[in-house]
C-alpha positions in Angstrom: -27.3 30.9 -2.3 -29.7 28.5 -3.6 -26.9 25.3 -3.7 -25.6 26.3 0.0 -29.4 26.3 1.0 -29.6 22.9 -0.8 -26.6 21.9 1.2 -27.8 22.8 4.1 -30.8 21.3 4.1 -29.7 17.8 3.3 -27.4 18.0 6.3 -30.2 18.6 8.8 -32.0 15.9 6.7 -29.0 13.4 7.5 -28.7 14.8 11.2 -32.2 13.8 11.9 -32.4 10.5 9.7 -29.4 9.0 11.4 -30.0 5.6 12.6 -27.3 6.2 15.2 -25.5 9.0 16.7 -21.6 8.2 17.4 -21.6 9.8 20.3 -18.4 9.4 21.7 -15.8 7.8 18.8 -14.2 6.1 21.5 -10.6 3.7 21.1 -12.4 0.5 20.4 -15.2 2.2 18.2 -11.6 3.2 16.0 -10.1 0.3 16.4 -13.2 -1.4 14.7 -13.6 1.2 12.0 -10.1 0.6 11.5 -10.1 -3.0 10.2 -13.1 -2.4 8.4 -11.1 1.2 6.2 -7.9 -2.2 5.4 -10.0 -4.8 4.4 -11.5 -2.0 1.9 -8.4 -0.9 1.2 -6.6 -4.5 0.6 -10.1 -5.3 -1.6 -10.0 -1.9 -3.8 -6.7 -1.2 -3.7 -3.1 -3.2 -5.1 -0.9 -3.8 -2.1 2.3 -4.0 -2.8 3.9 -7.1 -1.4 7.6 -7.3 -2.7 9.0 -8.3 0.5 12.2 -6.3 0.0 9.8 -2.8 -0.3 7.9 -4.1 2.3 10.7 -4.6 4.9 12.6 -1.6 4.3 9.5 0.4 5.1 8.4 -1.6 8.0 12.3 -1.0 8.7 11.6 2.8 9.2 8.3 2.2 10.5 10.0 0.7 13.4 12.5 3.3 14.3 9.9 6.1 14.3 7.2 3.5 16.2 10.0 2.7 18.6 10.1 6.3 19.9 6.7 7.0 19.9 4.5 7.2 23.1 2.5 4.0 24.4 0.0 4.0 21.5 -3.9 2.4 22.0 -3.0 0.8 18.0 -0.2 -0.7 16.5 0.9 1.7 13.5 0.9 -0.2 10.2 2.9 0.8 7.2 1.2 -0.5 3.6 2.5 0.7 0.4 -0.2 1.0 -2.8 0.6 0.6 -6.2 -0.6 4.2 -7.8 1.2 6.7 -9.6 -0.8 9.4 -7.7 1.5 11.4 -5.1 -0.1 10.7 -1.8 0.0 9.0 1.5 -2.7 9.0 4.2 -3.8 8.1 7.9 -6.4 6.1 7.9 -8.4 5.0 11.1 -7.0 2.8 13.5 -3.6 3.3 12.6 -3.6 2.1 9.2 -1.0 4.3 7.4 -0.8 4.2 3.3 2.0 5.3 1.7 1.7 5.5 -2.7 4.4 4.0 -4.7 4.0 7.9 -6.3 5.2 9.3 -3.2 8.0 7.1 -2.5 9.3 8.0 -6.4 9.3 11.9 -6.0 11.0 11.4 -2.7 14.9 11.7 -2.9 16.3 10.2 0.2 15.4 7.8 3.0 15.0 10.9 5.0 12.5 12.9 3.4 10.3 9.6 3.0 10.6 9.2 6.9 9.4 12.9 7.5 6.4 11.9 5.5 5.8 8.7 7.3 6.1 10.6 11.1 3.9 13.5 9.6 1.3 10.4 9.1 2.1 9.2 12.4 1.3 12.1 14.3 -2.2 12.2 12.7 -2.2 9.1 14.2 -1.1 9.9 17.9 -3.2 12.7 17.9 -6.4 10.7 16.7 -7.1 13.6 14.5 -9.4 11.5 12.2 -11.4 10.3 15.1 -11.6 13.7 16.3 -13.0 15.0 13.1 -15.9 11.6 13.1 -16.9 12.5 16.3 -18.0 16.3 15.9 -19.7 14.9 13.2 -22.7 13.2 15.1 -24.9 13.1 11.9 -22.5 10.1 10.7 -23.1 6.7 11.0 -20.5 4.0 11.6 -21.8 1.8 8.3 -21.4 5.1 6.0 -17.9 6.1 7.3 -15.8 3.9 5.2 -16.6 5.7 1.9 -16.7 9.2 3.0 -13.2 8.5 4.8 -11.9 7.4 1.4 -13.3 10.3 -0.1 -11.5 12.6 2.6 -8.2 10.9 2.7 -7.9 9.2 -0.9 -9.1 12.4 -2.8 -9.4 12.0 -6.5 -8.9 8.7 -7.0 -11.8 7.2 -5.3 -14.0 8.3 -8.1 -17.9 9.0 -8.2 -18.5 5.2 -6.9 -17.8 6.0 -3.5 -19.1 9.7 -3.2 -22.3 10.0 -4.4 -24.1 13.3 -4.3 -23.9 16.4 -2.7 -24.7 15.5 0.3 -21.8 12.4 1.0 -19.4 15.3 -0.9 -19.7 17.4 1.9 -19.7 15.2 5.0 -16.3 13.4 2.7 -14.8 17.3 2.9 -15.6 17.6 6.6 -13.7 14.8 7.6 -10.3 16.0 6.0 -7.8 17.5 8.4 -8.1 20.9 9.0 -4.9 23.2 8.4 -4.9 23.7 12.4 -4.3 19.9 12.1 -2.1 19.6 9.4 0.4 22.3 11.7 -0.1 19.9 15.1 1.2 17.3 12.6 4.1 18.8 11.5 5.0 19.8 14.8 4.8 16.9 16.4 5.8 14.8 12.9 9.5 16.9 13.0 9.6 16.2 16.9 9.2 12.7 15.8 11.9 12.9 12.8 14.3 14.4 15.1 14.1 12.0 18.4 14.2 8.8 15.3 17.8 9.9 14.6 16.6 12.1 10.8 17.7 15.9 10.5 15.1 17.9 10.9 14.6 19.6 8.0 13.8 16.5 5.8 10.4 17.8 6.8 10.5 21.0 4.4 12.5 18.7 1.7 10.1 16.9 1.5 7.4 19.3 1.2 9.1 21.1 -1.1 9.7 18.6 -3.4 5.5 18.2 -3.2 5.4 21.8 -4.2 7.8 21.2 -7.3 5.0 18.3 -8.5 2.4 20.4 -8.0 3.8 22.5 -10.3 5.2 20.5 -12.8 1.3 18.9 -13.2 -0.7 22.0 -13.2 -3.6 23.1 -11.8 -5.6 19.9 -14.0 -3.5 17.6 -12.8 -2.3 18.5 -8.8 -1.3 15.5 -6.6 -3.4 14.0 -3.8 -1.4 15.1 -1.0 -2.4 19.0 -1.6 -6.0 17.9 -2.1 -6.0 15.8 0.9 -3.4 17.4 3.4 -4.4 21.6 2.8 -2.1 24.3 3.0 1.2 22.8 2.2 2.7 26.0 0.9 2.1 28.2 4.0 3.5 25.6 5.9 6.7 25.4 4.4 7.2 29.0 5.0 5.9 28.5 8.3 8.5 25.3 8.8 11.1 27.5 7.0 10.7 30.0 10.1 10.4 27.6 12.7 13.2 25.4 11.5 16.0 28.4 10.2 19.0 27.3 12.0 18.7 24.1 10.2 18.6 25.2 7.0 21.7 25.7 6.7 22.8 22.2 7.5 22.9 19.9 4.3 20.9 16.7 3.8 23.8 13.9 3.9 22.6 11.2 1.5 24.5 7.9 1.0 24.3 6.7 -2.8 24.5 3.0 -1.2 21.5 3.5 1.2 18.4 0.9 0.8 16.8 3.6 0.0 18.0 3.6 -3.8 17.6 -0.3 -3.8 14.2 -0.2 -3.4 13.6 3.0 -5.4 14.9 0.7 -8.4 12.6 -2.0 -7.8 9.7 0.6 -7.7 10.8 2.3 -10.6 10.6 -1.0 -12.3 8.0 -2.5 -11.6 5.2 0.2 -10.7 6.4 3.2 -12.5 5.0 4.5 -15.4 6.6 3.3 -18.2 8.3 5.6 -20.4 8.6 7.9 -17.2 10.5 5.1 -15.3 13.2 5.3 -17.8 13.6 9.1 -16.9 13.8 7.9 -12.9 16.2 5.2 -13.8 18.6 7.3 -15.0 19.0 9.3 -12.1 19.8 6.5 -9.4 23.2 7.3 -8.1 24.8 3.8 -8.6 25.1 1.8 -12.1 23.4 -1.6 -10.5 20.4 0.4 -9.4 20.3 1.6 -13.0 21.0 -1.6 -14.4 18.3 -3.6 -12.9 15.6 -0.6 -13.4 15.7 -0.5 -17.2 16.1 -4.7 -17.4 12.8 -4.7 -15.9 11.4 -1.4 -17.6 12.4 -3.0 -21.1 11.0 -6.1 -20.1 7.7 -5.0 -19.5 8.0 -3.3 -22.7 8.6 -6.5 -24.0 11.9 -5.2 -25.4 13.2 -8.9 -24.3 17.1 -8.4 -25.7 17.8 -5.1 -24.2 16.6 -6.7 -21.0 18.3 -9.6 -21.8 21.6 -7.5 -22.6 20.8 -6.0 -18.9 20.8 -9.2 -17.1 23.7 -10.8 -18.5 26.4 -9.7 -16.7 25.5 -11.0 -12.8 28.2 -8.5 -11.2 25.5 -6.8 -9.5 24.0 -9.6 -7.8 26.6 -9.0 -4.7 25.5 -5.5 -4.3 21.6 -6.1 -5.0 20.0 -9.3 -2.9 17.4 -9.1 -5.6 19.1 -9.9 -8.2 18.6 -13.1 -9.2 15.3 -13.2 -8.4 14.3 -10.3 -11.0 16.5 -12.6 -13.1 14.2 -16.0 -12.6 11.1 -13.9 -12.9 12.2 -12.2 -16.2 12.7 -15.6 -17.7 9.8 -17.2 -16.1 7.7 -14.4 -17.7 9.5 -15.5 -20.9 8.5 -19.2 -20.6 11.9 -20.5 -20.4 11.5 -22.6 -16.8 14.8 -24.5 -16.1 16.6 -21.0 -16.3 13.8 -19.0 -14.3 14.6 -21.6 -11.9 18.2 -21.9 -12.0 18.1 -18.3 -10.9 15.3 -18.5 -8.5 17.1 -21.3 -6.2 19.9 -18.9 -6.2 17.7 -15.7 -5.0 16.2 -18.3 -2.4 19.4 -19.7 -1.4 20.5 -15.6 -0.8 16.9 -14.9 1.1 15.5 -18.1 2.1 12.3 -15.4 3.3 11.9 -14.4 -0.1 8.4 -15.2 -0.8 8.4 -13.5 -4.2 11.0 -16.0 -5.6 9.3 -18.9 -3.6 5.9 -17.9 -5.5 7.6 -18.3 -9.1 9.2 -21.1 -7.9 6.0 -22.7 -7.1 4.2 -21.6 -10.3 7.8 -23.7 -12.2 7.1 -26.4 -10.1 3.2 -26.5 -10.4 3.5 -25.8 -14.6 6.4 -29.5 -14.2 3.6 -31.2 -12.1 5.5 -31.4 -8.9 2.6 -30.7 -7.2 4.4 -31.8 -3.7 7.6 -28.9 -3.9 4.4 -26.5 -5.6 1.8 -26.6 -3.0 4.7 -26.5 -0.3 6.4 -23.6 -1.8 3.0 -21.5 -2.5 1.8 -22.6 1.2 5.2 -20.7 2.6 3.8 -17.7 0.6 0.5 -17.8 2.1 2.1 -17.7 5.8 3.9 -13.8 4.5 0.8 -12.4 2.3 -2.7 -14.5 3.6 -4.9 -12.0 2.1 -3.3 -11.8 -1.4 -5.6 -13.2 -3.8 -3.5 -14.3 -6.3 -1.7 -16.7 -4.2 -5.5 -18.2 -3.7 -5.8 -18.3 -7.3 -3.0 -19.5 -8.4 -3.4 -22.3 -5.7 -6.6 -23.1 -6.8 -5.9 -24.0 -10.1 -3.3 -26.3 -9.1 -4.9 -28.2 -6.4 -8.1 -28.2 -8.3 -6.2 -30.0 -11.5 -4.5 -32.4 -9.5 -6.1 -33.2 -6.1 -9.8 -32.3 -6.7 -12.4 -29.9 -8.0 -13.4 -29.2 -4.1 -9.9 -27.5 -3.2 -10.0 -25.2 -6.1 -13.3 -23.8 -6.0 -12.6 -22.9 -2.2 -9.4 -21.3 -3.4 -10.9 -19.6 -5.9 -13.7 -18.4 -3.4 -11.0 -16.6 -1.3 -9.4 -15.2 -3.9 -12.8 -13.9 -4.5 -13.2 -12.5 -0.9 -9.9 -10.4 -0.8 -11.0 -9.1 -4.3 -14.1 -7.8 -2.5 -15.8 -9.3 -4.8 -19.1 -10.7 -3.3 -21.1 -12.7 -6.2 -17.9 -14.6 -7.3 -16.9 -15.4 -3.4 -20.8 -17.0 -3.0 -20.7 -18.6 -6.1 -17.5 -20.9 -5.5 -18.6 -21.1 -1.8 -21.5 -23.0 -3.5 -19.3 -25.1 -5.9 -16.9 -26.2 -3.1 -19.9 -26.9 -0.6 -21.7 -29.3 -3.2 -18.6 -31.2 -3.4 -17.5 -31.4 0.5 -17.6 -35.3 1.2 -14.6 -36.0 4.0 -14.8 -34.6 7.5 -11.2 -32.4 6.7 -13.6 -31.1 3.6 -16.3 -29.6 5.6 -14.0 -28.7 8.6 -11.8 -26.3 6.1 -15.1 -25.3 4.4 -16.2 -24.0 7.9 -12.5 -22.3 8.2 -13.7 -20.1 5.1 -17.1 -19.5 6.4 -15.6 -17.6 9.6 -13.2 -15.7 7.1 -16.3 -14.9 5.2 -18.1 -14.2 7.7 -15.2 -11.6 9.0 -14.6 -9.8 5.6 -18.3 -9.5 3.8 -19.2 -7.0 7.2 -16.3 -4.9 5.5 -17.7 -4.5 2.1 
């Protein structure tokens, strides 16, 4: 009772001390908050930029978006490198899916079902509705609280401090009624997009299975941030009873398994990765995933043995890129370059291959070619701090320290490191001489002005 009364007093205090009431939380308000939340996510969580993963997820998203009614936001989907089983719809139409969730899905339809559920949260503006209800909140306090509500345990105490903040965050979580509505509307989206309706049930059953396997001390985040899944499975089974007799048809050659092989190889826990790789339906995906996993374990001979036969290159468009990447990590630049060049012939827009080739050119002193490749990469992923860091090293060494510090400032900016951003910017500022360099500084100041509001 004392704890409950304390929380009540904190509520009253927050309510009376708030700097500004949200009042009507408009679409414009949500769009602004969405930009802030998106920037926070990019600087706090590792986003997967692999073009094959990104384009595949975007393809599913486009298929679903094509059947949605007109929306005030352009719904975006990003993949987060995290073993935690979670997906969530943030403000302003920004949807995030963890690699951990993709790995437990058995086919594209199940993954699409989760995405449809999250899209329904966006289209029904559930989060905005909850924000509007909590009038004691201020816009400036919302990013951390939303992170606590949507991401769950992985946010940690650094973002959600104290009982008051914890309670506020909890009150932003979707209710069982909102989850049920997202299920119902999500199933409509799923069906209209051409996927079987029962895939929604199959996806939730996989989540339930993970809960049983993980134990009560390690419940998947999706259960913590999306309450009542077990109850909803029962409800959905009654609702979709005629569909349950229809078995899901899964093509073993679908793009889903090609992408899953990449995610297993690069982002899964290594030991668990071998188990997941062995369950892939076709030999080339199994070979690729295991080769990358052996490389991560520094078992070079086993990895090289699996990479030796290039027959899988016909089936896997990223085969030569992964082989080139493997030899790059071994420091065998000429061999890496050979296969990266082949990868770029297969897909001239494979900016991962361009990134590694640019790094090799930089190491060889072929500055013009290195900068050409790396600047092309920035056209695809302008907020990737690693690309800016590599450019800083190359330009700082071969062109001048001003350019090195400027790229380091961008790298720190996109990592959310305010102190380093200011430090590198001040160093670049002292070195700026030409009108072009001062122009580049002004461009950075414009970007800094935008991003610092989102920290």
